[in-house]
N, C-alpha and C positions, 0 to 999 in steps of 0.2 A: 286111485292114485291121484294125488294132488300135484299140480304143476309147480307150485311154490311151497316151500316148507316155511311156514310162519311160526316163529317161536312165540310163546305166550307173553313173554315180557317185552316184546317189541311192537305192541299194538297201540301206543298212544302216550299221552302225557299223564303223569300222576296228579293226584289232587293237589299235592303240595306245590308242584310246578305251576299249576294253573292259578293257585292263590297268590304265589309270588308275582306272577306276570300281572294279574289284576291289581295288586297293590302297587306295583311300579307304575302302571298306567294311571292309577288314581293320584299318586304323588306328583307325577309329571304334570297332570292336568291341573292339580291344585296350584302348582307353581306358575304355570303358563297362563291360566285364565285371567288373573288381574292385569297382567301385561297386555293381553289381547284386548280386554275391555277398555283399558286406558288408551290404547292405540286407536280403537274404533271411535272413542270420544274425541280424540285429537283430530282424527280425519273428518268427523262430522263438523267440528268447529271450523276447520280450515276450509271445507267446502262451502259452508255458510258465509264465511268471510270473503272468499273469492267471488261468491254470488253477489254479495253486497257491493264489493269493490267494482265488479263488472257493470253493475247497474249504474253506479255513480259515474264511472268512466264513459259509459254509453251516453248518459245525459250531457256530460261535459263535451264530448265530441259533437253531439247533435246541436248543442248551443252554438258552438263555433261554426258548424256547417250551415245552420239556418240563420246565423247572425242575429240571434235573439236570446233573451234570458230563458233559462230552463230550470224551474224549481223541482226538487225531488223531496218528497215527504216520506219520512220513515216513521211508521206507526208501531211502537213497541208492544202495544196491547195485542194486536192480531198479527204481528210480525210481517207486515206488508211494506213494500217499497213502491210508491206510486209517483208518477210524474208525467207531464205532457210530452217529454222528449224520449220516453222509453219506447222504443220502436215496437217491441213485442208486447207491450202493456205492463200492467202491474205484476209484481213478483211477490211470492210468499215464501218465507224461510220455513224450514222444518219445525214441527211442533215441539221438538225437544230443545229448541234454542231460545234463549232469552236475550233480548236486545235492550241495552241501556245506553241511550244517547246522553251527552251532557245536556245542557238546556236547549240546544238547537235540534229540533226534529225536522226542520225544513232547510235544505241546503239549496241555494240558488246559484247556478253558474251563469255568468254573463256571456255576452257574445264573444268575449276574448278567452273564455274558459276559466276565468278566475272567480273567486267568491268574495263576498263582502263580510263574511264571518267565518270563524274557524269552528270546527266540530270534532268531537271525539266520540266514537261509538264503541261500546264494549259488548262482546258476545260471550256467553257462557252457557253451559248446559243447564236447563231449567231445574229448579229445586236445589241447585248446588252453587250458591253465590260465593261460598268460601273455597271453592275448588281452585286448585293451582292452574287449571287449564282455562285461561281466559284469553281471548283474542281481542285485538283492538284495531280500529281504523281511524286515522287522524287526517283531517283536511286542513291544510295551511291557509290562513286568512290572506287574502290578496292575490296569491299566485295560484291557488287551487290545486296544489300538489297533494296527491293522496299517498299515504304510506300505511302499511299494515305491520302489525307486530304482536308481541305478547304483552298483555297487560298485567302489571305487578302491583297495582294500588288497590285501594278499597273501592267497592262498588257504591258506597254511600256518597262519595264525592269523586266524580270522574275528572281526571286531569290528564291533559295531553303529555305531560312530562313522564307519566307512568307507562306510556306506550313505547316500549323499546323494540327496535327492529329485530326480526327473526334472523338468526345466523344460519 
């Protein structure tokens, strides 16, 4: 004698029910995947931009603290940020990031924290120069104010006016 009476038709899911569930999961995944990938790309760019800005701000602070000029060199080829005033040494951005500075690859902060030239640096995911996801960092000549934003212009000619603040 069995303790439980199990009916034959109550033993699980039918093949049709399983196929419907798998199809629904596939459709939802197909819709969500591009959004997730785009979000990851934006996050990677924002992280690299914050890393770059932090390096420049650190050099600016050290120039004022040490009362001397501090040059920072941005090498787009190997994605490095080097400078005498970077306390923890040179920094390297992720391999998936492309750095495009305007003509100035060396930014020098004076003992007052200002600069003698302006610079605009654009970051985007490597191999995708036409992507809508471009970030920028602009340094104002004279005062040394750094601002970050979204870059909307062409990467063939980098212009500070195409760097609009993030909202």
